[in-house]
C-alpha positions as YAML, in Angstrom:
chain: A
units: angstrom
residues:
- id: 1
  name: UNK
  ca: [8.62, -12.64, 3.19]
- id: 2
  name: UNK
  ca: [11.75, -10.52, 2.87]
- id: 3
  name: UNK
  ca: [12.10, -7.40, 5.02]
- id: 4
  name: UNK
  ca: [14.37, -4.37, 5.11]
- id: 5
  name: UNK
  ca: [16.32, -3.85, 8.31]
- id: 6
  name: UNK
  ca: [17.75, -0.58, 9.59]
- id: 7
  name: UNK
  ca: [20.80, -0.96, 11.82]
- id: 8
  name: UNK
  ca: [21.99, 1.43, 14.52]
- id: 9
  name: UNK
  ca: [24.13, 3.30, 11.98]
- id: 10
  name: UNK
  ca: [21.11, 3.94, 9.78]
- id: 11
  name: UNK
  ca: [22.25, 1.54, 7.04]
- id: 12
  name: UNK
  ca: [19.68, -0.64, 5.31]
- id: 13
  name: UNK
  ca: [19.91, -4.29, 4.37]
- id: 14
  name: UNK
  ca: [17.57, -7.04, 3.21]
- id: 15
  name: UNK
  ca: [16.81, -9.97, 5.47]
- id: 16
  name: UNK
  ca: [16.70, -13.53, 4.25]
- id: 17
  name: UNK
  ca: [13.27, -14.87, 3.32]
- id: 18
  name: UNK
  ca: [11.29, -15.17, 6.57]
- id: 19
  name: UNK
  ca: [8.41, -17.54, 7.23]
- id: 20
  name: UNK
  ca: [6.00, -18.42, 10.00]
- id: 21
  name: UNK
  ca: [6.92, -17.40, 13.53]
- id: 22
  name: UNK
  ca: [10.29, -16.03, 12.39]
- id: 23
  name: UNK
  ca: [8.73, -12.77, 11.12]
- id: 24
  name: UNK
  ca: [9.37, -9.89, 13.54]
- id: 25
  name: UNK
  ca: [7.14, -6.84, 13.95]
- id: 26
  name: UNK
  ca: [7.40, -4.59, 10.92]
- id: 27
  name: UNK
  ca: [6.07, -1.46, 9.26]
- id: 28
  name: UNK
  ca: [4.87, -1.43, 5.66]
- id: 29
  name: UNK
  ca: [4.74, 1.29, 3.02]
- id: 30
  name: UNK
  ca: [1.80, 2.10, 0.74]
- id: 31
  name: UNK
  ca: [2.42, 4.51, -2.12]
- id: 32
  name: UNK
  ca: [1.85, 5.15, -5.80]
- id: 33
  name: UNK
  ca: [4.74, 4.41, -8.11]
- id: 34
  name: UNK
  ca: [6.55, 7.11, -10.00]
- id: 35
  name: UNK
  ca: [8.50, 6.39, -13.16]
- id: 36
  name: UNK
  ca: [9.64, 2.77, -13.05]
- id: 37
  name: UNK
  ca: [13.22, 3.84, -13.73]
- id: 38
  name: UNK
  ca: [13.16, 5.90, -10.52]
- id: 39
  name: UNK
  ca: [11.82, 3.20, -8.20]
- id: 40
  name: UNK
  ca: [14.35, 1.17, -6.22]
- id: 41
  name: UNK
  ca: [14.20, -2.50, -7.17]
- id: 42
  name: UNK
  ca: [15.40, -5.66, -5.47]
- id: 43
  name: UNK
  ca: [18.38, -5.74, -7.84]
- id: 44
  name: UNK
  ca: [19.23, -2.12, -7.01]
- id: 45
  name: UNK
  ca: [19.55, -3.01, -3.34]
- id: 46
  name: UNK
  ca: [21.65, -6.07, -4.08]
- id: 47
  name: UNK
  ca: [23.94, -4.07, -6.38]
- id: 48
  name: UNK
  ca: [24.07, -1.05, -4.09]
- id: 49
  name: UNK
  ca: [22.78, 1.33, -6.79]
- id: 50
  name: UNK
  ca: [19.43, 2.26, -5.26]
- id: 51
  name: UNK
  ca: [20.54, 5.40, -3.42]
- id: 52
  name: UNK
  ca: [20.93, 7.22, -6.72]
- id: 53
  name: UNK
  ca: [17.22, 6.89, -7.54]
- id: 54
  name: UNK
  ca: [14.46, 9.31, -6.55]
- id: 55
  name: UNK
  ca: [12.44, 6.44, -5.07]
- id: 56
  name: UNK
  ca: [15.06, 5.90, -2.39]
- id: 57
  name: UNK
  ca: [13.66, 8.89, -0.50]
- id: 58
  name: UNK
  ca: [10.48, 6.91, 0.22]
- id: 59
  name: UNK
  ca: [12.51, 3.99, 1.53]
- id: 60
  name: UNK
  ca: [14.60, 6.29, 3.72]
- id: 61
  name: UNK
  ca: [11.41, 7.90, 5.04]
- id: 62
  name: UNK
  ca: [9.85, 4.53, 5.84]
- id: 63
  name: UNK
  ca: [13.00, 3.44, 7.67]
- id: 64
  name: UNK
  ca: [13.06, 6.60, 9.77]
- id: 65
  name: UNK
  ca: [9.35, 6.52, 10.57]
- id: 66
  name: UNK
  ca: [9.59, 2.85, 11.54]
- id: 67
  name: UNK
  ca: [12.50, 3.71, 13.85]
- id: 68
  name: UNK
  ca: [10.39, 6.49, 15.38]
- id: 69
  name: UNK
  ca: [7.78, 3.81, 16.10]
- id: 70
  name: UNK
  ca: [10.43, 1.49, 17.61]
- id: 71
  name: UNK
  ca: [10.29, -0.87, 14.62]
- id: 72
  name: UNK
  ca: [13.56, -2.19, 13.25]
- id: 73
  name: UNK
  ca: [12.08, -3.85, 10.17]
- id: 74
  name: UNK
  ca: [9.90, -2.63, 7.33]
- id: 75
  name: UNK
  ca: [8.62, -3.71, 3.89]
- id: 76
  name: UNK
  ca: [8.42, -1.83, 0.59]
- id: 77
  name: UNK
  ca: [6.91, -3.48, -2.50]
- id: 78
  name: UNK
  ca: [9.35, -2.03, -5.04]
- id: 79
  name: UNK
  ca: [12.43, -3.69, -3.55]
- id: 80
  name: UNK
  ca: [11.46, -6.49, -1.15]
- id: 81
  name: UNK
  ca: [10.19, -8.76, -3.95]
- id: 82
  name: UNK
  ca: [12.49, -10.28, -6.55]
- id: 83
  name: UNK
  ca: [10.14, -9.79, -9.48]
- id: 84
  name: UNK
  ca: [12.50, -11.58, -11.86]
- id: 85
  name: UNK
  ca: [11.43, -14.82, -10.17]
- id: 86
  name: UNK
  ca: [7.94, -15.82, -11.26]
- id: 87
  name: UNK
  ca: [7.39, -18.10, -8.26]
- id: 88
  name: UNK
  ca: [8.32, -15.39, -5.78]
- id: 89
  name: UNK
  ca: [6.14, -12.81, -7.52]
- id: 90
  name: UNK
  ca: [3.14, -15.15, -7.50]
- id: 91
  name: UNK
  ca: [3.65, -15.96, -3.81]
- id: 92
  name: UNK
  ca: [3.95, -12.25, -2.99]
- id: 93
  name: UNK
  ca: [0.73, -11.33, -4.79]
- id: 94
  name: UNK
  ca: [-1.20, -14.09, -3.03]
- id: 95
  name: UNK
  ca: [0.30, -13.15, 0.35]
- id: 96
  name: UNK
  ca: [0.19, -9.37, 0.09]
- id: 97
  name: UNK
  ca: [-3.17, -8.80, 1.77]
- id: 98
  name: UNK
  ca: [-1.95, -10.84, 4.75]
- id: 99
  name: UNK
  ca: [1.36, -8.97, 4.82]
- id: 100
  name: UNK
  ca: [-0.47, -5.65, 5.06]
- id: 101
  name: UNK
  ca: [-2.91, -7.09, 7.57]
- id: 102
  name: UNK
  ca: [-0.10, -8.29, 9.85]
- id: 103
  name: UNK
  ca: [1.92, -5.06, 9.73]
- id: 104
  name: UNK
  ca: [2.24, -3.15, 12.99]
- id: 105
  name: UNK
  ca: [2.00, 0.13, 11.04]
- id: 106
  name: UNK
  ca: [1.11, 1.03, 7.46]
- id: 107
  name: UNK
  ca: [2.49, 4.35, 6.24]
- id: 108
  name: UNK
  ca: [0.69, 5.89, 3.27]
- id: 109
  name: UNK
  ca: [2.94, 8.28, 1.35]
- id: 110
  name: UNK
  ca: [0.89, 10.74, -0.71]
- id: 111
  name: UNK
  ca: [3.27, 12.19, -3.28]
- id: 112
  name: UNK
  ca: [0.66, 14.65, -4.56]
- id: 113
  name: UNK
  ca: [-0.50, 16.10, -1.23]
- id: 114
  name: UNK
  ca: [1.28, 18.98, 0.47]
- id: 115
  name: UNK
  ca: [0.41, 21.17, 3.41]
- id: 116
  name: UNK
  ca: [-0.01, 24.71, 2.13]
- id: 117
  name: UNK
  ca: [-0.62, 27.93, 4.01]
- id: 118
  name: UNK
  ca: [-3.83, 29.72, 3.16]
- id: 119
  name: UNK
  ca: [-4.62, 33.25, 4.30]
- id: 120
  name: UNK
  ca: [-7.87, 33.60, 6.21]
- id: 121
  name: UNK
  ca: [-7.59, 37.24, 7.27]
- id: 122
  name: UNK
  ca: [-5.22, 40.14, 7.63]
- id: 123
  name: UNK
  ca: [-3.40, 38.60, 10.57]
- id: 124
  name: UNK
  ca: [-4.12, 34.89, 10.53]
- id: 125
  name: UNK
  ca: [-3.43, 31.99, 8.21]
- id: 126
  name: UNK
  ca: [-4.10, 28.27, 8.34]
- id: 127
  name: UNK
  ca: [-2.62, 25.17, 6.84]
- id: 128
  name: UNK
  ca: [-4.88, 23.29, 4.45]
- id: 129
  name: UNK
  ca: [-4.44, 20.01, 2.59]
- id: 130
  name: UNK
  ca: [-7.86, 18.34, 2.58]
- id: 131
  name: UNK
  ca: [-8.77, 19.24, -1.01]
- id: 132
  name: UNK
  ca: [-5.49, 17.75, -2.27]
- id: 133
  name: UNK
  ca: [-6.04, 14.72, -0.01]
- id: 134
  name: UNK
  ca: [-9.46, 14.09, -1.53]
- id: 135
  name: UNK
  ca: [-8.02, 14.36, -5.05]
- id: 136
  name: UNK
  ca: [-4.96, 12.20, -4.40]
- id: 137
  name: UNK
  ca: [-4.08, 9.62, -7.03]
- id: 138
  name: UNK
  ca: [-3.57, 7.12, -4.22]
- id: 139
  name: UNK
  ca: [-7.35, 6.72, -3.91]
- id: 140
  name: UNK
  ca: [-7.66, 5.80, -7.60]
- id: 141
  name: UNK
  ca: [-5.22, 2.89, -7.77]
- id: 142
  name: UNK
  ca: [-6.24, -0.76, -7.64]
- id: 143
  name: UNK
  ca: [-3.57, -2.11, -5.31]
- id: 144
  name: UNK
  ca: [-4.04, 0.60, -2.68]
- id: 145
  name: UNK
  ca: [-7.56, -0.62, -1.88]
- id: 146
  name: UNK
  ca: [-6.26, -3.63, 0.05]
- id: 147
  name: UNK
  ca: [-3.50, -1.46, 1.50]
- id: 148
  name: UNK
  ca: [-6.20, 0.74, 3.01]
- id: 149
  name: UNK
  ca: [-8.46, -2.05, 4.24]
- id: 150
  name: UNK
  ca: [-6.09, -4.76, 5.47]
- id: 151
  name: UNK
  ca: [-3.97, -3.02, 8.16]
- id: 152
  name: UNK
  ca: [-5.45, -2.01, 11.50]
- id: 153
  name: UNK
  ca: [-3.19, 1.04, 11.72]
- id: 154
  name: UNK
  ca: [-2.91, 3.22, 8.59]
- id: 155
  name: UNK
  ca: [-1.18, 6.61, 8.83]
- id: 156
  name: UNK
  ca: [-1.22, 9.21, 6.05]
- id: 157
  name: UNK
  ca: [1.80, 11.41, 5.21]
- id: 158
  name: UNK
  ca: [2.21, 14.32, 2.82]
- id: 159
  name: UNK
  ca: [4.87, 14.61, 0.11]
- id: 160
  name: UNK
  ca: [6.98, 16.48, 2.67]
- id: 161
  name: UNK
  ca: [6.75, 13.56, 5.12]
- id: 162
  name: UNK
  ca: [4.37, 15.37, 7.48]
- id: 163
  name: UNK
  ca: [1.70, 13.25, 9.14]
- id: 164
  name: UNK
  ca: [-1.84, 14.23, 8.16]
- id: 165
  name: UNK
  ca: [-3.76, 11.79, 10.33]
- id: 166
  name: UNK
  ca: [-4.69, 8.13, 10.35]
- id: 167
  name: UNK
  ca: [-7.50, 5.88, 9.19]
- id: 168
  name: UNK
  ca: [-9.44, 6.61, 12.36]
- id: 169
  name: UNK
  ca: [-9.03, 10.40, 12.51]
- id: 170
  name: UNK
  ca: [-9.71, 10.73, 8.75]
- id: 171
  name: UNK
  ca: [-12.47, 8.13, 8.71]
- id: 172
  name: UNK
  ca: [-15.19, 10.47, 7.43]
- id: 173
  name: UNK
  ca: [-13.04, 11.86, 4.61]
- id: 174
  name: UNK
  ca: [-11.88, 8.41, 3.51]
- id: 175
  name: UNK
  ca: [-15.47, 7.12, 3.53]
- id: 176
  name: UNK
  ca: [-16.63, 10.06, 1.41]
- id: 177
  name: UNK
  ca: [-13.73, 9.68, -1.05]
- id: 178
  name: UNK
  ca: [-13.96, 5.92, -1.51]
- id: 179
  name: UNK
  ca: [-17.57, 5.02, -0.73]
- id: 180
  name: UNK
  ca: [-16.27, 2.26, 1.54]
- id: 181
  name: UNK
  ca: [-18.51, 1.52, 4.51]
- id: 182
  name: UNK
  ca: [-17.19, 3.02, 7.74]
- id: 183
  name: UNK
  ca: [-17.53, -0.35, 9.45]
- id: 184
  name: UNK
  ca: [-15.17, -1.84, 6.85]
- id: 185
  name: UNK
  ca: [-12.66, 0.92, 7.55]
- id: 186
  name: UNK
  ca: [-13.00, 0.12, 11.24]
- id: 187
  name: UNK
  ca: [-12.00, -3.51, 10.70]
- id: 188
  name: UNK
  ca: [-15.23, -5.48, 10.37]
- id: 189
  name: UNK
  ca: [-14.29, -8.67, 8.44]
- id: 190
  name: UNK
  ca: [-14.68, -8.12, 4.72]
- id: 191
  name: UNK
  ca: [-16.63, -11.37, 4.41]
- id: 192
  name: UNK
  ca: [-19.49, -9.50, 6.10]
- id: 193
  name: UNK
  ca: [-19.89, -7.34, 2.99]
- id: 194
  name: UNK
  ca: [-21.53, -8.62, -0.18]
- id: 195
  name: UNK
  ca: [-19.65, -9.36, -3.38]
- id: 196
  name: UNK
  ca: [-21.36, -6.51, -5.22]
- id: 197
  name: UNK
  ca: [-20.48, -4.02, -2.50]
- id: 198
  name: UNK
  ca: [-16.82, -5.00, -2.46]
- id: 199
  name: UNK
  ca: [-16.66, -4.83, -6.25]
- id: 200
  name: UNK
  ca: [-18.16, -1.36, -6.08]
- id: 201
  name: UNK
  ca: [-15.25, -0.21, -3.90]
- id: 202
  name: UNK
  ca: [-12.90, -1.15, -6.73]
- id: 203
  name: UNK
  ca: [-15.07, -0.12, -9.69]
- id: 204
  name: UNK
  ca: [-13.28, 3.07, -10.67]
- id: 205
  name: UNK
  ca: [-9.79, 2.10, -9.54]
- id: 206
  name: UNK
  ca: [-7.09, 1.61, -12.15]
- id: 207
  name: UNK
  ca: [-4.09, -0.66, -12.52]
- id: 208
  name: UNK
  ca: [-1.19, -0.44, -14.92]
- id: 209
  name: UNK
  ca: [-1.80, -3.99, -16.16]
- id: 210
  name: UNK
  ca: [-5.32, -5.18, -16.88]
- id: 211
  name: UNK
  ca: [-4.87, -8.47, -15.03]
- id: 212
  name: UNK
  ca: [-4.03, -6.63, -11.83]
- id: 213
  name: UNK
  ca: [-7.62, -5.40, -11.57]
- id: 214
  name: UNK
  ca: [-8.42, -8.96, -10.51]
- id: 215
  name: UNK
  ca: [-5.16, -9.83, -8.76]
- id: 216
  name: UNK
  ca: [-5.39, -6.78, -6.49]
- id: 217
  name: UNK
  ca: [-8.73, -8.09, -5.17]
- id: 218
  name: UNK
  ca: [-7.62, -11.61, -4.24]
- id: 219
  name: UNK
  ca: [-7.20, -10.82, -0.56]
- id: 220
  name: UNK
  ca: [-10.37, -8.74, -0.41]
- id: 221
  name: UNK
  ca: [-12.38, -11.77, -1.60]
- id: 222
  name: UNK
  ca: [-10.16, -14.38, 0.07]
- id: 223
  name: UNK
  ca: [-9.68, -16.36, -3.12]
- id: 224
  name: UNK
  ca: [-6.78, -18.02, -4.88]
- id: 225
  name: UNK
  ca: [-6.15, -18.06, -8.62]
- id: 226
  name: UNK
  ca: [-3.15, -18.84, -10.83]
- id: 227
  name: UNK
  ca: [-1.48, -15.72, -12.20]
- id: 228
  name: UNK
  ca: [-1.41, -15.53, -15.99]
- id: 229
  name: UNK
  ca: [-0.28, -12.16, -17.23]
- id: 230
  name: UNK
  ca: [-1.27, -11.63, -20.83]
- id: 231
  name: UNK
  ca: [-5.01, -12.17, -20.47]
- id: 232
  name: UNK
  ca: [-5.69, -8.48, -19.94]
- id: 233
  name: UNK
  ca: [-8.95, -7.38, -18.34]
- id: 234
  name: UNK
  ca: [-10.71, -10.66, -19.19]
- id: 235
  name: UNK
  ca: [-9.14, -12.23, -16.09]
- id: 236
  name: UNK
  ca: [-11.86, -14.05, -14.15]
- id: 237
  name: UNK
  ca: [-12.05, -13.78, -10.37]
- id: 238
  name: UNK
  ca: [-13.80, -16.79, -8.79]
- id: 239
  name: UNK
  ca: [-14.92, -16.93, -5.16]
- id: 240
  name: UNK
  ca: [-15.48, -19.84, -2.80]
- id: 241
  name: UNK
  ca: [-19.23, -19.44, -3.17]
- id: 242
  name: UNK
  ca: [-19.08, -20.42, -6.82]
- id: 243
  name: UNK
  ca: [-19.73, -16.93, -8.19]
- id: 244
  name: UNK
  ca: [-17.27, -15.57, -10.74]
- id: 245
  name: UNK
  ca: [-16.78, -12.08, -12.08]
- id: 246
  name: UNK
  ca: [-14.90, -10.81, -15.10]
- id: 247
  name: UNK
  ca: [-12.72, -7.79, -14.43]
...
């Protein structure tokens, strides 16, 4: 696992690959990708060209929020994985549920949710964002399912970096949006929920590549499978109980 580190001057750098007990406490970012050309990649950080991209704002936000939470290290999927290396990409996909699960904090950045002021009378107004929250694209993506379920602490932020609440305070809304059992949101082991129920949580979620509909569920079903991009949505997910499902 490779982390980003923020030094006392606010500069960011990548750590070496960390394993086992050498991994410090860290925060982790969950978000939906914008245009690929605007997301900061591993190569961008190595070459020092990432600051010119729009996606760098999310990385800067994550660094600052982690610092606010007394965390020096953090992880962002766009740039902490060298996706040009097939072995590293495969290891990351198989480890990602655990990486989110082990994070001290998970920050969810909702790029399509803002806090707007709504008039309620001649003298008073209130801030409202719940309708945009319920309609957020983040709840429709395949990979964000495990990013919601795996971490104990999940905090939601608007496009303007304002905190909206966390998985506990927004439990009812998240349950209504996703159909996920409240007990699962509260951390009951996912093995306690049937295969059909867990598949239902992912039924209407979308991924850019067809194979990722299965790969994004590996941690949720605690299974291992070789990654073979090119199969499309015929990828077969097989569990330890012998049951297999085509996605």
